[in-house]
C-alpha positions in Angstrom: -14.3 -7.9 -0.6 -12.9 -7.8 -4.2 -16.2 -6.7 -5.7 -16.7 -4.1 -3.0 -13.3 -2.6 -3.6 -13.9 -2.5 -7.4 -17.3 -0.8 -6.9 -15.8 1.8 -4.5 -13.0 2.8 -6.7 -15.2 2.8 -9.8 -17.5 5.2 -8.0 -14.8 7.7 -7.0 -12.6 7.4 -10.1 -13.8 10.8 -11.5 -13.0 12.6 -8.2 -10.2 10.6 -6.7 -7.4 13.0 -7.4 -9.4 15.9 -6.1 -10.5 14.1 -2.9 -7.3 12.5 -1.9 -4.4 14.3 -3.5 -5.6 17.6 -2.1 -5.7 16.4 1.5 -2.6 17.3 3.5 -2.6 14.0 5.2 -2.2 12.1 1.9 0.2 14.6 0.5 2.6 13.8 3.4 2.0 10.1 2.8 2.8 10.4 -0.9 5.9 12.5 -0.2 7.4 9.7 2.0 6.5 7.0 -0.5 8.0 9.2 -3.2 11.3 9.2 -1.3 11.4 5.4 -1.5 10.6 5.4 -5.2 13.3 8.0 -5.9 15.8 5.7 -4.2 14.9 2.4 -5.8 13.2 2.9 -9.2 15.8 3.7 -11.9 15.6 4.7 -15.6 15.1 1.8 -17.9 13.5 -0.5 -15.3 10.4 -2.4 -16.3 7.9 -1.8 -13.5 4.4 -3.3 -12.8 2.4 -0.8 -10.9 -0.2 -2.9 -9.1 -3.3 -1.0 -7.9 -2.3 1.9 -10.1 -5.7 3.6 -9.8 -5.9 6.8 -11.8 -2.1 6.6 -12.4 -0.3 8.9 -10.0 2.6 6.6 -9.3 2.6 5.2 -12.8 3.1 8.7 -14.3 5.7 9.6 -11.7 7.8 6.5 -12.4 7.4 7.0 -16.1 8.8 10.5 -15.7 11.8 9.0 -14.1 12.5 6.9 -17.2 10.9 3.6 -16.1 8.8 1.5 -18.4 5.5 1.1 -16.5 2.6 -1.2 -16.8 -0.4 0.0 -14.9 -2.7 -2.6 -13.4 -5.9 -2.0 -11.5 -9.2 -3.8 -10.6 -11.2 -0.6 -11.2 -11.7 -0.2 -14.9 -13.0 3.3 -14.6 -9.9 4.3 -12.7 -7.7 2.6 -15.2 -9.3 4.6 -18.1 -8.3 7.8 -16.4 -4.6 6.6 -16.1 -2.5 8.3 -18.8 0.1 5.6 -19.1 -0.2 3.7 -22.4 0.4 0.2 -21.0 -2.7 -0.6 -18.9 -4.0 -4.0 -17.7 -7.3 -4.7 -16.0 -6.7 -7.2 -13.2 -6.8 -8.3 -9.6 -3.8 -7.7 -7.4 -4.5 -11.0 -5.7 -3.7 -12.9 -8.8 -1.6 -10.9 -11.3 -2.6 -11.7 -15.0 1.0 -11.1 -16.3 3.8 -13.4 -17.5 6.5 -14.9 -15.2 9.9 -13.3 -14.7 8.9 -10.1 -16.6 9.5 -7.1 -14.3 12.5 -5.5 -12.6 10.2 -4.1 -10.0 6.6 -4.5 -8.8 5.1 -1.6 -6.8 1.8 -1.6 -5.0 1.2 1.8 -3.4 -1.7 3.1 -1.5 -2.5 0.2 0.9 -3.3 -2.1 -2.0 -2.8 -5.3 0.0 -5.1 -4.1 2.8 -7.9 -4.7 0.3 -6.9 -8.4 -0.1 -7.8 -11.1 2.4 -5.0 -13.5 1.5 -1.7 -11.6 1.0 0.4 -14.9 1.0 -1.2 -15.9 -2.3 -0.9 -12.3 -3.6 2.8 -12.2 -2.7 3.4 -15.5 -4.5 1.9 -13.9 -7.6 4.3 -11.0 -7.2 7.4 -13.3 -6.8 6.4 -15.2 -9.9 6.2 -11.9 -11.9 9.6 -10.6 -10.8 12.9 -11.2 -12.5 15.7 -12.6 -10.3 16.9 -9.8 -7.9 13.7 -7.9 -8.8 12.3 -5.4 -6.3 9.0 -5.4 -4.6 7.9 -2.1 -3.0 4.6 -1.8 -1.1 3.0 0.1 1.8 0.7 -1.8 4.1 -1.4 -0.5 7.0 -0.3 -2.1 10.3 -2.5 -4.1 12.7 -0.2 -3.4 15.7 0.5 0.3 16.1 -0.6 3.3 18.2 -3.2 4.4 15.5 -4.8 0.9 15.6 -4.9 0.9 19.3 -7.0 4.0 19.1 -9.2 2.1 16.6 -9.6 -1.0 18.7 -10.4 1.0 21.9 -12.7 3.6 20.4 -14.2 2.2 17.2 -13.6 -1.5 16.2 -13.5 -3.3 19.5 -10.9 -4.9 21.8 -11.4 -8.3 20.3 -9.7 -7.0 17.2 -6.6 -6.2 19.3 -6.5 -9.7 20.6 -6.7 -11.0 17.0 -3.9 -8.7 16.0 -1.6 -9.9 18.8 -2.4 -13.6 18.2 -2.8 -13.9 14.4 -1.2 -10.7 13.0 -4.3 -10.1 10.9 -7.4 -8.1 11.6 -10.5 -7.9 9.4 -12.0 -4.5 9.9 -13.0 -1.4 8.0 -11.2 1.6 6.6 -12.7 5.1 7.2 -12.4 6.3 3.6 -13.0 9.9 2.5 -16.7 9.2 2.0 -17.5 6.2 4.1 -16.3 2.9 5.4 -15.2 0.0 3.2 -13.9 -3.5 4.2 -10.2 -3.6 5.0 -7.7 -6.0 6.4 -4.8 -4.9 8.6 -1.6 -6.9 8.8 1.1 -6.8 11.5 4.7 -6.4 10.5 5.7 -9.9 11.7 2.9 -11.4 9.6 3.9 -9.5 6.4 7.6 -10.3 6.9 6.8 -14.0 7.2 4.5 -13.9 4.2 7.3 -12.3 2.1 9.9 -14.8 3.2 7.6 -17.7 2.5 7.5 -16.9 -1.3 11.2 -16.1 -1.6 11.1 -12.3 -1.1 13.8 -11.0 1.2 13.0 -7.8 3.1 15.9 -5.4 2.6 14.5 -2.1 3.9 11.5 -0.7 5.7 10.2 2.8 6.4 7.7 4.0 9.0 4.9 6.4 8.2 3.0 8.1 11.1 4.9 6.3 13.9 3.2 8.3 16.7 0.0 10.0 15.4 -1.5 12.2 18.1 -5.1 11.3 16.9 -6.7 8.4 15.1 -6.1 8.4 11.4 -9.8 8.7 10.7 -9.7 12.1 12.4 -6.3 13.2 11.0 -7.5 12.7 7.5 -10.0 15.5 8.0 -8.0 17.8 10.3 -4.3 17.3 9.9 -2.3 18.1 13.0 1.0 16.3 12.9 3.8 18.9 12.6 6.7 17.8 14.8 5.3 14.3 15.1 6.6 13.6 11.6 10.1 13.6 12.9 9.5 10.3 14.7 9.3 8.7 11.2 13.1 9.1 11.0 13.4 6.2 13.5 13.4 3.5 10.8 14.1 0.7 13.4 10.6 1.4 14.9 8.9 0.9 11.5 7.2 -2.3 12.7 5.1 -0.2 15.0 4.1 2.6 12.6 0.6 3.2 11.2 1.8 2.3 7.7 5.0 0.4 6.8 6.7 0.7 3.5 8.3 -2.7 2.7 11.2 -3.1 0.2 12.0 -6.7 -0.7 14.1 -8.4 -3.3 13.5 -11.7 -5.1 16.3 -14.1 -4.2 
């Protein structure tokens, strides 16, 4: 999976911003992630931006006064990132020093590209200072959007796996084709965080009640009033994407 992910993002590095950041679906997603960044990332913080890609969030956090290290597995994407501190590496096993950062961010479904998030979270916890923050968004295995997927595209057996195990190995309908993807249920992610000493302190829903499958909404965005449901933070465990905010104990 790791090599497939690197190849995919290398292949689209030169057009990533044009393809994704101009799609209304992703602009809404980014706006909601940005609200979390604005609340938690403060001037002077040392931040490791895992899966930085071409650098959208790295640049944004730098503009807020944070000291950002951009890390990505796609070297072609990383070369397009304008932040001066760049590291080529795998989010599954961070090649950085222990107890270094005030915050680690991983934005854009980074951990859905990883098959073993427990090991990846352990690497995050090692990297953070005490009371350091971890902010990431992860696509959910148990939500209305994935129910569409199981019934229409990926098979009911995947729904059974999601209910029993909290993990589904599937595909992501990207802008220009399917790539391997793992979906993680809220209860699974929360358990994995706690296991490595990361305490969940906040969560935010994105696309709680999408009227159509995400693979269709990406191409023809029709949410409108449905966005208001995302204000129901207590229902985040059932949203298409969950933003997790955790702190190292």
